[in-house]
N, C-alpha and C positions, 0 to 999 in steps of 0.2 A: 410515165411516171418518172422516169430517167430524165426527159427532158424537162419536164416542170419543176420537179426539185432540183434540180442543179440550174434552172434559170432563175429560180427565186432565190437563191443562194447568192447569185450573181452582182458585182458593184464595184468597180475601182475605177479611178481616175488615170488618165494618160499621157503622153508627153517625155519629157525627160528631163531634168535638170541641166545637163549639158546641152546649149542648143542644137535642137534636133533638124532635119531637114523637112519641111512640112508634109511632102509627100508620104514619110514614113508613117504618120499617123493614119493614114487610110490605106498601107501596102499590103499587100499579099506576096508573099515569098515561096519559090519552089525550089525545093531541093533536088539537085542532080547527080547521081553517082555514075559517071562517064560510062563505069565498064558495065552498068546494068541496064544503063537507058535505051541504048540502041543494039541491035545485031553487031555493029562494026565497034563499037563500045570507045569512040574517040570524038574529038572536036568537031571534026567533018560531019559525022552523021549526025551527033546532037543539034549541030546549027539547023540541020534541016526539019528537026522537031520544034523550033522554037515558035514557028507560026502557031502549032498545036497548043503549047504552052500558055502564048498570050491569049489564046480563044478562052482559055479557062478563066482567065480574068486576073492573071497573074502579071505584078509591078516590078519584083526582082527576083532573079535567079540567084542561087547560092550553089556553088560548085563544092564538092567534097576534094579533097587535096590531089592535084595531078601532076606537083612536082616530083622531080626524080626518087624513086623508093630504093632504099637498102636493099642489096643483094645477100648481104651476110647468111650463111647456111647454118649459122650454130643456134640450137633451139633454144637455146637457153637466153637468147635476145630477144626471144619472139614474143608477141601477147598471147593471153590465154584465148583469145578470140581468134587469132591466128593458127594457134594449136587444134583448136576445137573444130575448126571448119573442117581439117580432115584433106586438104588441096596441098598438104606439105610445101607450098610455096613461101620462098622469104619475102615475097613482094607484101607490103602493107602501107597503103597511102598515108599512115600516120607514122610511118618510120621512114623519115626523110633521110636521103643522102646528100640531097643538092637543093636549097633552097630556090634559087634560081634558073632551074633547068626542067623544063616540061619532061616528064618519062616520055620515053618512046612509044609505049603503049597508047598515048593520046594523041600526038600529034608533034606540033611544032609550034613557036611561038607566032608564026602566020598564021597558022590555025587557030589559036586561041584568040589572037587579034581580028580575023575574020568573024568568029564567033561572037566576040563582043560586039563590033560592028553590027552585025545581024541583029541581036537583041538591042541594042540601041535604035536602031532603024523602026525595030516593033513599038518603040516605047518602053521598054525594061531596061533596068539596071543589073549590073554582076557584083557580085560579091564572091569572094575567094576563101576558103576553108585557112584558116591561118595556124600551123602547129607550131608553135614556141617553145612549150614548156620542156619538149624531149625532141630528140632526133634518134637518126640510126646510128650504130657504131662507127660506121663509115663515113660520117658527115663530111663535107669538105673542111668544117669550122675545125676538125682535128688536127688538121695539116697547115691552117692558116693562124692558130691561135691556140698556144700551148696551155693556155687557161680555160678552153672552149667549153669543157665539161666540170661539173659540182665533182667534188672527189669526197670519199671517205675518210677518217681519220687514218686510214691505213696507205693513203694514197691511191685505193681503187676507184675507178669510177663508180658515183652513186647513181643509181638507176632507179625508177620511179615504180609504180605497182605493176605498168605494163612490161616492165623489163626494157626499158629504154634508156638512155644514158640523158642525163638533166644538163640542159644548156646552162652555162653559169651566166648570170645577168650582173655579175660583178664584174665583168670583162667590158672595157670601152669598146674594145676592138668588136667583140660579138655583136653588142648595143648597135653599134655604125652600121655592123654587116647586114644586120636584121631589119633596121629601118630603112636602110639601100635596098633591101629586097623588095619591100613594101612599095617603096617608090618606083622600082622598076616595073612592076605587074599594075600597079597605076597609069604609067605611061603606055602600056598595051592596052588600057581600057577598063582595068578594073575599078568600079565604084566603091568597093567597102570591102569589110573582113568580118567574116565570123571567127574568133578567136577562141581556140579548143583549149578547155581548161584555164580559161582566163583570169578565174580566182588564183590561179596559183602562179603565176606570172607577177614579179613585182609593179605596183602601181605606177611607180615612178618612171617604169620603161612605158608603161602605156603612154602617159602624160607626155613622155618625150616624143614616143613616134607619131603620138596623133597631133601633136603640134606641127611635127614637120609634114607630115599628109596632107594636113589642113590647107597649108601654103601653096599646095598642087590642086587641091580639091576641096575647098569650104564644105561642100557638102556630102564630106567622107562619111560613111557608115560604119558603125562599130557595134558589132553585137557579140556579148560576152557570156559563153559557155558557163556560167556564174552565177551568183546571188549578191554577191559582196556591195553595200550601199556606196560605200566609197569609190568602187570601180565604175559605179553609173554616175555620180555626182562629177567625176573628172575626166572620164574618158571613155564612155560609152554611152550607146543610144537605147540599148536594150539589153535585158539580162532572161535566162532561162525561165520559163513557168512551170518549173520541176513539178511542184507541189498541185498544179491542178492538172498537169498534162497526166501525171500518174494516177489522179482521183478519176479522171474519166476513163482511163484505159481500164483501170480496176473494173469499174463499174461495167464497161463492156465486157472485159474476159478475165476475171481474177487469176487464172492459169497464165496470163501472160508476164505476168511483174515477178513470177518466181515465188514469191511470199505475201501473205496478206497483210494489209494495212490495219494498224491499230484500230482505228475508226470504227465502228459496226455500221454506221449508217452513212449516207450520201450527206444528210444533212450536216452529220460531225465532221465528214470529211472535209466539206465545204467550209465549216469553223476554221478548221485549221488552215486551210489554204489561205482564208484571209486574215488569220493570224501572221503567218509569213509573210503576207504583202502589206501588211501594215508596218512591218520594220524598214520596207523599202521607202525612198522616196516618193512624196504621195503622187508625184505626175511620173513616176516611172512607165516605161514601154516594157511590157513582158512579151517574150518569145514563145508563143503558143504551140503547142504540138501535138496532136495525137500519134504522130509516129516518124523516125527519123533513122539513119545509119545505124545507131545503135541499138534502138529496139527492135529493128527489121531482123538485125543478126541475132539477139538475143530470145528475142520470142519465138523465133523458128516456126514449127508447125502451128504454134498459139498466136502467130500473127492475127490482128482482129478481124481481118478480109479471108481469112482462113477458115475461122469458127462463126462467124456471125456474117446473116444478108447483107448485103448492099446497103439497104434502107438504116440499118442500125449505124453504118458508118457515116452514112451523109448526116444522121440525127446528130452523131456526136461531132462531126464538123461543123454543124451550124451553132453547137455551144463554145466551140473553139473559137469562131468568128465573133461571138456574143462577147467574149472576153475584152474587148477592145484593146486587146493589144497589137501585136505582130504576129500574124498567123502563117502557119508553116503547112504547105502540101508537099509530101515527100515522094519522090521518085515513082509516079505511077499511081499514087492513091488515088487521082482523080477516075482512073477507069478499074479501083480496086485490083490492082496488081499485087499480088500475095508471095511474091518472090521471097525463097528463104536462103538464097544465097548471096554474100557479099563479098566474101573475101576467095579469091582463085577464079571467078569465072562470073556467066550472066545466067540467066534461066528465062524460061518461057520463050526461050529465043530471041530474048533483049529487044523487042520490036513492037513499039507502043501503037504505031498502026496495024499491025497484024492481031495485037491483043483487042482491038475493038470488036473484030470480027468473033473472036470467041467466047462461047457461051459459059456463063459461071453456073456456079453449084446452084443457085436457087431459080435457074430458067431463064434469067433475063440476060442482056448484055452484060458484061465487064463493067460496071458502072453506067453504061450507058451514056457515057459523057456526062452522068445526072450532075457532079459535083461541079458546079457553075459558080463563081463567085457572083455574077450577075445575079443569081437564083435566090442568094441570099439576103442581097443588099437591100431590100424592102424589108425584112426582117428586122435586120441592123440598124436602118435609118429610124423605124418605128420605136424599136427600144430606145435609141438614143434619146426619142422625144420625151 
């Protein structure tokens, strides 16, 4: 019933108003959280797993932040998720102290380049998470630019909901530094960026950054964690499909979202999804997900692969691929990894190779490697026709 009702409700065009690399329209993205992806939690170990990722049918790997994390121990500057994790660690991948340095936890520049080289050799692109709205309280920007942070009327540093300092995009020095940082990672093999809370960063900055970066790589990919139409038209290739993702996740597991959605039926929810998408450029490319680092951290024991059989997750992924957007497979989804730990450590041994041999709650192999893009393609092709 879920499949038929949602399938009947689906329908949108694709592409993007900003010229988009041709491969992106048929691409599948795989998100890697280095800390959890392997037992060692670093680039070298992750590179050894890229053959597995490619075998799933992936075209691009998206890495959550791996640059140097702030070590400040003042909990007043920690995020709610960070505190709730219970690890008592100041290290948060989204609270950055240096945009140009890889955190020692993950390796070196050489390790990152080797990871990219391996991905490229396998035919995959590599995107990295760009966290520019806010940073750590001890970010190097503070010492380089006196106007690095936004300020309140009383002169104190203005902070976001997550208690991190707002970066000041009115500073010419800060803007140049951030764009130069993007170019630095591109020189090491990065092919694109997923931009954290991109809607909250001024569009004129994104236009300036994309213009500079496309001179180095005309096929640069930009994914906005946001929904503003102007951002899509001027700087980004894709935006987040939040309404669709929440609708399907709620249908799978009402407890997972923490609160019920207003629409009473799946058909009504899909009407709301279409109304939202109608506000975007007609050829907008949507970044479609069932799971990501935020949902995995927030859902905890209610992650869908903890409360539903593997078949339910696979059915939901079929719907996700039928969205004709840019589908995301999150860190172990293909083997139904149901880890609840994303801050402070890894879980399940953090080794996908070993997980393949462990039994799942419904008696089969964990996913049984059954989530393969190739298996969905005949359905998708038929739907296109």
